[in-house]
Backbone as a printed PyTorch tensor [residue, N CA C, xyz], in Angstrom:
tensor([[[-12.5190, -40.2730,   5.3760],
         [-13.0760, -39.5080,   6.2310],
         [-14.5230, -39.3000,   5.5810]],

        [[-15.5890, -39.3600,   6.8980],
         [-16.8820, -38.7760,   6.3030],
         [-17.4180, -37.3320,   6.3970]],

        [[-18.4770, -37.4100,   5.8680],
         [-18.8070, -36.0900,   5.3750],
         [-19.3340, -35.6520,   7.0860]],

        [[-18.8560, -34.3420,   7.3370],
         [-19.8490, -33.4520,   8.4320],
         [-20.7800, -33.3480,   8.6440]],

        [[-21.6680, -33.2690,   7.3580],
         [-23.3100, -32.7490,   7.5520],
         [-23.9700, -33.9020,   7.6430]],

        [[-23.8780, -35.2320,   6.6820],
         [-24.9280, -36.4610,   6.5360],
         [-24.0400, -37.3160,   7.5810]],

        [[-22.9720, -37.2400,   7.3440],
         [-22.0770, -38.2370,   8.4500],
         [-22.5060, -39.9250,   7.8460]],

        [[-22.6860, -39.6810,   5.9940],
         [-23.2190, -40.9640,   5.7350],
         [-22.0440, -41.4940,   4.6900]],

        [[-21.8840, -40.4870,   3.3120],
         [-21.0070, -40.4660,   2.2950],
         [-19.6790, -39.8800,   2.4900]],

        [[-18.4090, -40.2400,   2.0880],
         [-17.2350, -40.0010,   1.8890],
         [-16.8070, -38.6520,   1.4970]],

        [[-16.2560, -37.9370,   2.4680],
         [-15.6680, -36.5230,   2.2050],
         [-14.7900, -36.2320,   1.1610]],

        [[-15.5320, -35.3100,   0.3270],
         [-14.5970, -36.0350,  -0.9970],
         [-14.1610, -33.5410,  -0.9740]],

        [[-14.7350, -32.8750,  -0.4290],
         [-14.7780, -31.5260,  -0.5030],
         [-14.6540, -31.0850,   0.7070]],

        [[-13.6410, -30.2840,   0.5320],
         [-13.0870, -29.0780,   1.6660],
         [-13.9720, -27.5870,   1.6930]],

        [[-14.5270, -27.1760,   2.8770],
         [-15.0820, -25.9490,   2.4680],
         [-14.5570, -25.1600,   3.9760]],

        [[-14.0900, -24.0940,   3.5610],
         [-13.3320, -23.0350,   5.3080],
         [-14.0040, -21.7010,   4.9280]],

        [[-15.3330, -21.6730,   5.8100],
         [-16.2460, -20.6080,   6.0380],
         [-15.8360, -19.6440,   6.8930]],

        [[-15.2760, -18.1940,   6.4980],
         [-14.4320, -17.3800,   7.4600],
         [-15.4940, -16.1410,   7.6090]],

        [[-15.7610, -15.9360,   8.8300],
         [-17.2020, -14.7440,   9.4160],
         [-16.2790, -14.1530,  10.6690]],

        [[-16.8190, -13.3790,  10.9250],
         [-16.8750, -12.1740,  11.7910],
         [-16.7600, -13.2060,  13.5990]],

        [[-17.0450, -14.6330,  13.6170],
         [-17.0950, -15.4610,  14.7750],
         [-15.7800, -16.3050,  14.4410]],

        [[-15.3770, -16.3780,  13.3940],
         [-14.0290, -16.9760,  13.2770],
         [-14.0360, -18.0860,  12.0780]],

        [[-12.9620, -18.7980,  12.0620],
         [-12.9820, -19.8460,  10.6700],
         [-13.2750, -21.4640,  10.9640]],

        [[-14.4210, -21.7010,  10.0470],
         [-15.1060, -22.8970,  10.2000],
         [-14.5140, -23.8330,   9.1870]],

        [[-14.1580, -24.8890,   9.5610],
         [-13.5900, -25.7650,   8.2560],
         [-14.7310, -27.0080,   8.1360]],

        [[-15.1710, -27.0420,   7.0340],
         [-15.9810, -28.5450,   6.4740],
         [-15.3710, -29.3280,   5.7550]],

        [[-15.5620, -30.7400,   6.0330],
         [-15.5640, -31.9610,   4.7380],
         [-16.5680, -32.2780,   4.4340]],

        [[-17.2210, -32.0740,   3.4630],
         [-18.2970, -32.4820,   2.5740],
         [-18.4830, -33.9700,   1.7310]],

        [[-19.4180, -34.2300,   1.4680],
         [-19.7130, -34.8690,   0.2610],
         [-20.0530, -34.0170,  -0.5070]],

        [[-20.1070, -34.6830,  -1.9930],
         [-20.6280, -33.6780,  -3.5380],
         [-22.1180, -33.3440,  -3.2200]],

        [[-23.0740, -34.4680,  -2.1460],
         [-24.4240, -34.1720,  -2.1820],
         [-24.3920, -32.7920,  -1.6130]],

        [[-23.8040, -32.8010,  -0.2230],
         [-24.0310, -32.1130,   0.6270],
         [-23.3670, -30.4940,   0.3360]],

        [[-22.2000, -30.6340,  -0.2440],
         [-21.8550, -29.3500,  -0.7340],
         [-23.0400, -28.7140,  -1.5390]],

        [[-23.0950, -29.3780,  -2.6160],
         [-24.1080, -28.6430,  -3.6310],
         [-24.8260, -27.6320,  -2.8350]],

        [[-25.5780, -28.2490,  -1.6130],
         [-26.2930, -27.1420,  -0.9110],
         [-25.5170, -25.5570,  -0.0180]],

        [[-24.6840, -25.9110,  -0.3820],
         [-24.2920, -24.7210,   0.2290],
         [-23.7740, -23.3760,  -0.7610]],

        [[-23.6870, -23.9500,  -2.3370],
         [-23.7300, -22.8400,  -2.9400],
         [-23.6300, -23.3220,  -4.4760]],

        [[-22.5510, -22.4800,  -5.2800],
         [-22.2650, -22.9810,  -6.4580],
         [-21.1060, -24.0720,  -6.8240]],

        [[-21.5970, -25.3550,  -6.4900],
         [-20.8020, -26.4120,  -6.9930],
         [-21.4240, -27.1580,  -7.7960]],

        [[-20.8400, -28.0600,  -8.4500],
         [-21.4740, -28.5690,  -9.4530],
         [-22.0930, -29.8560,  -8.5120]],

        [[-23.0100, -30.0450,  -9.1840],
         [-23.9250, -31.5270,  -8.7310],
         [-23.2080, -32.7280,  -8.7570]],

        [[-23.3920, -33.6960,  -8.0290],
         [-22.8650, -35.0430,  -8.1280],
         [-22.9510, -35.4050,  -9.1950]],

        [[-21.8990, -36.0990,  -9.8920],
         [-22.0800, -36.3390, -11.1040],
         [-21.5830, -35.6380, -11.9870]],

        [[-21.8480, -34.0910, -12.2270],
         [-21.2310, -33.4120, -13.5140],
         [-20.2570, -33.2000, -13.4220]],

        [[-19.6340, -32.5610, -14.5710],
         [-18.3070, -32.4650, -15.0120],
         [-17.0560, -31.9190, -13.7480]],

        [[-15.7170, -32.3710, -14.3470],
         [-14.9970, -31.7880, -13.1930],
         [-14.9600, -29.7640, -13.4030]],

        [[-14.8220, -29.6940, -12.0870],
         [-14.8050, -28.1840, -11.7730],
         [-13.7050, -27.6350, -12.4140]],

        [[-13.3620, -26.6840, -13.1330],
         [-12.0590, -26.1560, -13.9590],
         [-11.5360, -25.0450, -13.3320]],

        [[-10.5480, -24.3910, -13.4760],
         [-10.1540, -22.9860, -13.3560],
         [-11.2380, -21.9490, -14.0840]],

        [[-11.1060, -21.8800, -15.4950],
         [-12.1440, -21.4890, -15.9350],
         [-13.2170, -21.1460, -15.2970]],

        [[-13.9900, -22.4720, -14.6050],
         [-15.2310, -22.2660, -14.3620],
         [-15.0790, -21.0560, -12.9930]],

        [[-14.1580, -21.3210, -12.1730],
         [-14.1870, -20.5060, -11.0580],
         [-13.6680, -19.1840, -11.4100]],

        [[-13.2670, -18.9680, -12.6400],
         [-12.6630, -17.6490, -13.2580],
         [-14.2760, -16.8640, -13.9270]],

        [[-15.2450, -18.1700, -13.9690],
         [-16.4120, -17.4180, -14.4860],
         [-17.3040, -17.1720, -13.8830]],

        [[-16.8280, -17.6290, -12.6380],
         [-17.7690, -17.2750, -11.0260],
         [-17.5770, -15.9580, -10.6460]],

        [[-16.2150, -15.8020, -10.6730],
         [-16.0710, -14.4310, -10.2880],
         [-16.1420, -13.0850, -11.2270]],

        [[-16.0760, -13.2270, -12.6310],
         [-16.3910, -12.5360, -13.5880],
         [-17.7670, -12.5300, -13.9860]],

        [[-18.6940, -13.4020, -12.8800],
         [-19.9280, -12.9780, -13.5110],
         [-20.4680, -14.1370, -14.2580]],

        [[-21.4840, -13.9690, -14.8710],
         [-22.4440, -14.8610, -15.7350],
         [-21.4310, -14.9890, -16.6600]],

        [[-21.6590, -16.3520, -17.2160],
         [-21.1130, -16.6170, -18.9550],
         [-21.6840, -15.8180, -19.6100]],

        [[-20.9800, -15.3760, -21.0680],
         [-21.1410, -14.4160, -21.9580],
         [-22.8100, -14.5230, -22.4050]],

        [[-22.9460, -16.0190, -22.7480],
         [-24.1500, -15.9940, -23.0530],
         [-25.1450, -16.0150, -22.3430]],

        [[-25.2390, -15.7640, -21.0860],
         [-26.5330, -15.4990, -20.0750],
         [-26.4830, -14.2220, -19.6250]],

        [[-25.4950, -13.2290, -19.8090],
         [-25.9940, -11.9470, -19.7230],
         [-26.8640, -11.2330, -20.1750]],

        [[-27.3520, -10.0430, -19.6860],
         [-28.8150,  -9.6510, -20.1100],
         [-27.9690,  -8.5630, -21.1740]],

        [[-26.7570,  -7.6840, -20.6300],
         [-26.6880,  -6.8070, -21.8640],
         [-25.2190,  -7.3440, -22.1360]],

        [[-24.8840,  -7.6810, -23.8020],
         [-23.8510,  -7.9360, -23.9060],
         [-22.3120,  -6.8830, -23.3780]],

        [[-20.7800,  -8.0670, -23.4130],
         [-19.8240,  -7.1200, -23.2390],
         [-19.8910,  -6.2040, -23.9300]],

        [[-18.9250,  -4.7060, -23.6720],
         [-18.9400,  -3.8210, -24.8880],
         [-18.0530,  -4.7390, -26.0430]],

        [[-18.5860,  -4.0580, -27.1170],
         [-17.8330,  -5.0050, -28.5130],
         [-17.1550,  -4.0310, -29.1340]],

        [[-16.2130,  -4.4240, -29.4490],
         [-14.9130,  -3.5740, -30.2050],
         [-13.3780,  -3.1400, -29.7080]],

        [[-13.6670,  -3.2130, -28.4280],
         [-12.3930,  -2.9970, -27.3950],
         [-11.2980,  -4.1780, -28.2580]],

        [[-10.4450,  -3.8000, -28.6480],
         [ -9.2130,  -4.8030, -28.9810],
         [ -8.1040,  -3.9080, -28.9660]],

        [[ -6.6910,  -4.6860, -27.8720],
         [ -5.3300,  -4.4470, -27.5060],
         [ -4.9440,  -3.9470, -29.0230]],

        [[ -4.0760,  -2.6580, -29.1110],
         [ -3.5280,  -2.7850, -30.0160],
         [ -2.1520,  -3.3940, -30.0840]],

        [[ -1.6680,  -4.0560, -29.2150],
         [ -0.4410,  -4.7140, -29.0920],
         [ -0.7300,  -5.8200, -29.1000]],

        [[ -1.5990,  -6.5340, -28.6360],
         [ -1.2250,  -8.3560, -28.7230],
         [ -2.9470,  -8.9260, -29.9420]],

        [[ -4.1100,  -7.8870, -30.0480],
         [ -5.0680,  -8.1720, -30.8100],
         [ -5.8630,  -8.5280, -29.9820]],

        [[ -6.1190,  -8.8240, -28.7630],
         [ -7.1220,  -9.5600, -27.9960],
         [ -8.5180,  -8.3650, -27.6730]],

        [[ -9.3650,  -9.0440, -27.8930],
         [-11.0060,  -8.5390, -27.5240],
         [-11.4540,  -8.7800, -26.2210]],

        [[-11.9620,  -7.8090, -25.6440],
         [-12.0970,  -8.0400, -24.3890],
         [-13.4440,  -9.3610, -24.0730]],

        [[-13.7340,  -9.8420, -25.1960],
         [-14.7410, -10.9210, -25.4360],
         [-13.6640, -12.1570, -25.2290]],

        [[-12.6850, -11.9840, -26.1140],
         [-11.3730, -13.0490, -25.4290],
         [-11.4050, -12.7000, -24.0280]],

        [[-10.9430, -11.8750, -23.5840],
         [-10.4610, -11.8900, -21.8950],
         [-12.0980, -12.2590, -21.1650]],

        [[-13.2380, -12.0520, -21.5580],
         [-13.9830, -12.5670, -20.8330],
         [-14.4240, -13.8390, -20.5030]],

        [[-14.1650, -14.7030, -21.5740],
         [-13.8120, -15.9990, -21.8650],
         [-12.8570, -16.9460, -21.5410]],

        [[-11.9880, -16.2100, -21.8270],
         [-10.3570, -17.0860, -20.8870],
         [-10.1010, -16.6450, -19.3010]],

        [[-10.8990, -15.3190, -19.1670],
         [-10.2300, -14.7440, -17.9410],
         [ -8.4400, -14.2620, -17.6080]],

        [[ -7.8230, -14.6200, -18.9740],
         [ -6.3450, -14.0600, -19.1010],
         [ -6.6250, -12.8230, -19.8050]],

        [[ -5.2690, -12.1870, -19.2870],
         [ -5.0020, -11.1910, -20.0750],
         [ -3.6250, -11.5540, -21.2640]],

        [[ -4.1730, -10.8510, -22.0970],
         [ -2.8930, -11.2290, -23.4380],
         [ -1.5480, -10.6440, -23.1320]],

        [[ -1.5280,  -9.2270, -22.5730],
         [ -0.1030,  -8.2250, -22.5080],
         [ -0.4130,  -7.0170, -21.5070]],

        [[  0.9320,  -6.7350, -21.4920],
         [  0.4350,  -5.4200, -20.3720],
         [ -0.4690,  -4.2780, -21.1070]],

        [[ -0.1680,  -4.0110, -22.3640],
         [ -0.9950,  -3.0420, -23.0710],
         [ -2.6650,  -3.3350, -22.6920]],

        [[ -2.9850,  -4.5560, -22.4560],
         [ -4.2090,  -5.1120, -22.3340],
         [ -5.2370,  -4.4480, -21.0410]],

        [[ -4.0260,  -4.1260, -19.6210],
         [ -4.6150,  -3.5370, -18.7630],
         [ -5.0020,  -2.1540, -19.1130]],

        [[ -4.1280,  -1.5120, -20.0450],
         [ -4.5910,   0.0130, -20.0770],
         [ -5.8940,   0.0030, -21.2080]],

        [[ -5.9410,  -0.6540, -22.2850],
         [ -7.0590,  -0.8200, -23.0310],
         [ -8.3560,  -1.3700, -22.0740]],

        [[ -8.0470,  -2.2400, -21.5890],
         [ -9.5970,  -2.5770, -20.9290],
         [-10.0470,  -2.3510, -19.4800]],

        [[ -8.8470,  -1.2360, -19.1470],
         [ -9.2150,  -0.4940, -17.7900],
         [-10.3790,  -0.1460, -16.9560]],

        [[-10.8750,   0.5540, -17.6740],
         [-12.9720,   0.5840, -17.3300],
         [-13.6120,  -0.5660, -17.2070]],

        [[-13.1270,  -2.1360, -17.7990],
         [-13.9160,  -3.0300, -17.5260],
         [-13.2770,  -3.8020, -16.2640]],

        [[-11.6920,  -3.5060, -16.3470],
         [-11.4520,  -4.5140, -15.2750],
         [-11.1960,  -4.2250, -13.9840]],

        [[-10.9460,  -3.0270, -13.8120],
         [-11.0800,  -2.2750, -12.1860],
         [-12.2360,  -2.5400, -11.2490]],

        [[-12.9770,  -2.5030, -11.6730],
         [-14.1520,  -2.9720, -11.0580],
         [-13.7600,  -4.6590, -10.6750]],

        [[-13.4680,  -5.4950, -11.7600],
         [-13.1600,  -6.6690, -11.5010],
         [-12.2000,  -6.9440, -10.3550]],

        [[-10.9070,  -6.1570, -10.5020],
         [-10.0720,  -6.6170,  -9.5710],
         [-10.2700,  -5.8690,  -8.1990]],

        [[-11.2160,  -5.1210,  -8.0240],
         [-11.4170,  -4.1390,  -6.8810],
         [-12.4410,  -5.2830,  -6.1990]],

        [[-13.0550,  -6.0200,  -6.5890],
         [-14.0320,  -6.7130,  -6.2400],
         [-13.3360,  -8.3970,  -5.9000]],

        [[-12.1810,  -8.6300,  -6.3760],
         [-11.3770,  -9.4280,  -6.1710],
         [-10.6940,  -9.8350,  -4.8810]],

        [[ -9.8860,  -8.5280,  -5.1740],
         [ -8.4730,  -8.0710,  -4.4160],
         [ -9.0640,  -7.3350,  -3.3940]],

        [[-10.5390,  -6.2760,  -3.4530],
         [-10.4840,  -5.4000,  -2.4650],
         [ -9.8330,  -3.9640,  -2.8880]],

        [[ -8.9710,  -4.1700,  -3.8660],
         [ -8.2930,  -2.7900,  -4.5120],
         [ -7.7960,  -2.9620,  -5.9790]],

        [[ -7.7700,  -1.7210,  -6.4470],
         [ -7.1010,  -2.1860,  -8.0360],
         [ -5.5890,  -1.4950,  -8.1150]],

        [[ -4.9410,  -1.4130,  -6.9280],
         [ -4.0140,  -1.1830,  -7.2220],
         [ -2.9970,  -2.5150,  -6.5380]],

        [[ -1.7780,  -2.4770,  -6.7840],
         [ -0.8640,  -3.0970,  -6.2040],
         [  0.0480,  -2.6900,  -5.3970]],

        [[ -0.1780,  -3.1890,  -3.9980],
         [  1.0270,  -2.5530,  -3.1240],
         [  2.1690,  -3.5370,  -2.8590]],

        [[  2.0880,  -5.0410,  -3.2290],
         [  2.7640,  -5.7020,  -3.0730],
         [  3.7470,  -5.6120,  -1.7110]],

        [[  5.0470,  -6.6640,  -1.4960],
         [  6.0680,  -6.6140,  -0.2000],
         [  6.9530,  -5.5680,  -0.6440]],

        [[  7.6690,  -5.2740,   0.3200],
         [  8.3400,  -4.2570,   0.6610],
         [  9.7620,  -5.1010,   1.7240]],

        [[ 10.9090,  -4.9140,   0.4530],
         [ 11.8280,  -5.8490,   1.4550],
         [ 12.2470,  -5.0330,   2.6840]],

        [[ 13.0640,  -5.6230,   3.9520],
         [ 13.1290,  -5.0530,   5.1470],
         [ 13.9700,  -4.0390,   5.0580]],

        [[ 15.0750,  -4.6760,   4.5820],
         [ 16.6340,  -3.7730,   4.4820],
         [ 16.2590,  -2.2990,   3.9110]],

        [[ 15.7390,  -2.8500,   2.1770],
         [ 15.8570,  -1.3310,   1.5970],
         [ 14.5450,  -0.7480,   1.8110]],

        [[ 13.5490,  -1.1130,   2.5470],
         [ 11.9150,  -0.9990,   2.4950],
         [ 11.7240,   0.3030,   3.1290]],

        [[ 12.5940,   0.5230,   4.1410],
         [ 12.1100,   2.2070,   4.6910],
         [ 12.0220,   3.3910,   4.0090]],

        [[ 12.7470,   3.3650,   2.2090],
         [ 12.4940,   4.5120,   1.8760],
         [ 11.4650,   4.2420,   0.9770]],

        [[ 11.2040,   3.1070,   0.5680],
         [ 10.1650,   3.0650,  -0.3100],
         [  8.8290,   3.4340,   0.5420]],

        [[  8.5220,   2.9470,   1.8570],
         [  7.5430,   3.1160,   2.7480],
         [  7.4310,   4.7300,   2.7300]],

        [[  8.1370,   6.0230,   3.2260],
         [  8.6860,   6.8280,   3.2050],
         [  8.1590,   7.8350,   2.2580]],

        [[  8.4180,   7.2670,   1.0530],
         [  8.0320,   7.6300,  -0.3440],
         [  7.0210,   7.5660,  -0.7170]],

        [[  6.2930,   6.5700,  -0.6510],
         [  4.8330,   6.2120,  -0.3830],
         [  3.8820,   7.1790,   0.6130]],

        [[  4.5240,   7.3810,   1.5260],
         [  4.0930,   7.8670,   2.6070],
         [  3.7200,   9.4320,   2.2340]],

        [[  4.7650,   9.7300,   1.2710],
         [  4.8240,  11.3840,   0.9640],
         [  3.6070,  11.4480,  -0.1000]],

        [[  3.8810,  10.7010,  -1.0690],
         [  2.9480,  10.7720,  -2.3980],
         [  1.2070,  10.7410,  -1.5650]],

        [[  1.3960,   9.9360,  -0.7630],
         [ -0.1650,   9.7790,  -0.0020],
         [ -0.7910,  11.4600,   0.5400]],

        [[  0.4900,  11.8800,   1.2310],
         [  0.4740,  12.8650,   2.0760],
         [  0.2440,  14.0680,   1.0260]],

        [[  0.8560,  13.7720,  -0.0550],
         [  0.6580,  14.9970,  -1.1630],
         [ -0.5760,  14.8850,  -1.5780]],

        [[ -1.1840,  13.8160,  -2.0040],
         [ -2.5080,  13.6750,  -2.2710],
         [ -3.5270,  14.0750,  -1.6910]],

        [[ -3.6150,  14.1150,  -0.1120],
         [ -3.7980,  14.3170,   0.8790],
         [ -4.1850,  16.1590,   0.9130]],

        [[ -2.8020,  16.5250,   0.2950],
         [ -2.7290,  18.1990,   0.6770],
         [ -3.5430,  18.7960,  -0.6820]],

        [[ -3.1560,  18.1560,  -1.8230],
         [ -4.0290,  18.6390,  -2.6630],
         [ -5.8040,  18.6890,  -2.6620]],

        [[ -6.0400,  17.8570,  -1.9100],
         [ -7.6440,  17.8050,  -1.8270],
         [ -8.0560,  18.5040,  -1.0750]],

        [[ -6.9020,  18.7600,   0.0500],
         [ -7.5860,  19.4010,   1.1590],
         [ -7.2990,  21.1370,   0.6260]],

        [[ -6.4250,  21.2260,  -0.1130],
         [ -6.5020,  22.8200,  -0.9320],
         [ -8.0230,  22.9210,  -1.7530]],

        [[ -8.0040,  22.0510,  -2.4750],
         [ -9.0540,  22.2300,  -3.2610],
         [-10.4300,  22.3010,  -2.3730]],

        [[-10.5030,  21.5750,  -1.3860],
         [-11.7360,  21.8630,  -0.5870],
         [-11.4890,  23.0580,   0.3200]],

        [[-10.6210,  23.6690,   0.3910],
         [-10.4070,  24.9040,   0.8650],
         [-10.0500,  24.6710,   2.6200]],

        [[ -9.5290,  23.2350,   2.8490],
         [ -9.7370,  23.3850,   4.4530],
         [ -7.6330,  23.5860,   4.4820]],

        [[ -7.4620,  24.5640,   4.8560],
         [ -6.1330,  25.2700,   4.8460],
         [ -5.6800,  24.3620,   5.9860]],

        [[ -6.4710,  24.5150,   7.0570],
         [ -5.6520,  23.9310,   8.4740],
         [ -5.2200,  22.5500,   8.0750]],

        [[ -5.8280,  21.6060,   7.7770],
         [ -5.2630,  20.0780,   7.3160],
         [ -4.2590,  20.4510,   6.1960]],

        [[ -4.1420,  21.2140,   5.2130],
         [ -3.5920,  21.5090,   4.2160],
         [ -2.1570,  21.7050,   4.8630]],

        [[ -2.0900,  22.5790,   5.9740],
         [ -1.0980,  22.7810,   6.5330],
         [ -0.1510,  21.9580,   7.5610]],

        [[ -0.9800,  21.2270,   8.1310],
         [ -0.8420,  19.8120,   8.8340],
         [  0.1240,  19.0600,   8.0760]],

        [[ -0.8610,  18.7540,   6.5700],
         [ -0.1040,  17.9480,   5.3690],
         [  1.3110,  18.4550,   4.9580]],

        [[  1.4690,  19.6680,   4.6470],
         [  2.7220,  20.2230,   4.3670],
         [  3.9430,  19.9060,   5.4490]],

        [[  3.5240,  20.2210,   6.5360],
         [  4.1170,  20.2480,   8.1310],
         [  4.7300,  18.3810,   8.1300]],

        [[  3.5830,  17.4350,   7.6580],
         [  4.0540,  16.1150,   7.6830],
         [  5.1590,  16.0750,   6.7180]],

        [[  5.0840,  16.1660,   5.2800],
         [  5.8880,  16.0640,   4.1670],
         [  7.1650,  16.4880,   4.4120]],

        [[  7.0000,  18.1010,   4.5660],
         [  8.5750,  18.2510,   5.0930],
         [  9.2200,  17.2680,   5.9790]],

        [[  8.6380,  17.5480,   7.2650],
         [  9.2270,  16.4180,   7.9960],
         [  9.8630,  14.7000,   7.3540]],

        [[  8.9060,  14.2460,   6.5070],
         [  9.3880,  13.1820,   6.0420],
         [ 10.3910,  13.5630,   4.9840]],

        [[ 10.0910,  14.2580,   4.2920],
         [ 11.5230,  14.4910,   3.1460],
         [ 13.0220,  14.9560,   3.8570]],

        [[ 12.6790,  15.5830,   5.1300],
         [ 13.7400,  15.8510,   5.8110],
         [ 14.6170,  14.6720,   6.1560]],

        [[ 13.6960,  13.4980,   7.0190],
         [ 14.2430,  12.2600,   7.3550],
         [ 15.0460,  11.4020,   6.0930]],

        [[ 14.2190,  11.6720,   5.0070],
         [ 14.8550,  10.5730,   3.9230],
         [ 16.1370,  11.3970,   3.4180]],

        [[ 16.2140,  12.5870,   3.1780],
         [ 17.2580,  13.2240,   2.8410],
         [ 18.5220,  12.8750,   3.9510]],

        [[ 18.2770,  13.0340,   5.1070],
         [ 19.0520,  12.6790,   6.2550],
         [ 19.8400,  11.2000,   6.4150]],

        [[ 18.5930,  10.3690,   6.0520],
         [ 18.9570,   8.9820,   5.8930],
         [ 19.7930,   8.3280,   4.5270]],

        [[ 19.3000,   9.4920,   3.9570],
         [ 19.9310,   9.3280,   2.3710],
         [ 21.3430,   9.7640,   2.2680]],

        [[ 21.9290,  10.7780,   2.9630],
         [ 23.5170,  11.4730,   3.4160],
         [ 24.0320,  10.4350,   4.2660]],

        [[ 23.5940,   9.6570,   5.4780],
         [ 23.7530,   8.7800,   6.1860],
         [ 24.4290,   7.7410,   5.3770]],

        [[ 23.8160,   7.3800,   4.7190],
         [ 24.1060,   5.8160,   4.2090],
         [ 25.3310,   5.8830,   3.0770]],

        [[ 25.1860,   7.6100,   2.1820],
         [ 26.1710,   7.6700,   1.1620],
         [ 27.7530,   7.8510,   2.3190]],

        [[ 27.6730,   8.3380,   3.3100],
         [ 28.6530,   8.6850,   4.1170],
         [ 29.1670,   7.6200,   4.7130]],

        [[ 28.4420,   6.5550,   4.9370],
         [ 28.7110,   5.1000,   5.4660],
         [ 29.2440,   4.2740,   4.1910]],

        [[ 29.0170,   4.5560,   3.0480],
         [ 29.5600,   3.8030,   2.2550],
         [ 30.9570,   4.0400,   1.5780]],

        [[ 31.2160,   5.0710,   2.1660],
         [ 32.4030,   5.8450,   1.5320],
         [ 32.2020,   7.1510,   0.5200]],

        [[ 30.9600,   7.3960,  -0.0400],
         [ 31.0460,   8.1550,  -1.0440],
         [ 30.7520,   9.4070,  -0.9180]],

        [[ 31.1130,   9.8310,   0.3870],
         [ 30.8210,  11.4840,   0.6610],
         [ 31.2990,  12.3990,  -0.1280]],

        [[ 32.2160,  12.0730,  -1.2050],
         [ 32.7930,  12.8220,  -2.1150],
         [ 34.2590,  13.3420,  -1.6570]],

        [[ 34.9080,  12.7330,  -1.3340],
         [ 36.4750,  12.2930,  -0.9170],
         [ 37.2350,  13.2070,  -2.0890]]])
């Protein structure tokens, strides 16, 4: 397949551009792809996953104006923040707590949020969705009370009560349906 831009060279890079106008797919040669941004020039070494991660996390450490925070070490696995910055990999679950201040902006930039919402199974998902909705409403209720927005607070309180009532009715119906009604 020939390059979509120059129509001379063999296309070996595929670019998908997504914008408000829609999705555009382009098949480009290395020379034309280099014009579009951070692609290695023709004849450069292979582009690795670490190169990709460095592009996401910012400039390599040696090019940064201010060095990353030093002294941060995970108490569980011994990984330093510098190790994370070089590899783009977390050592263990405790690293998330240790490097939270540095990782949260990166996660937000990459994923659009720093909290994982995940998928919810269809069968048992109703209860999970309702519980999460109650948590969100309780946060809104606390903020409304703190800001002295009592009308909004009352609305959130009523929504919470209605959801909790619906959840308890579902649980009772499920318990009765399975025969665990306390016979």
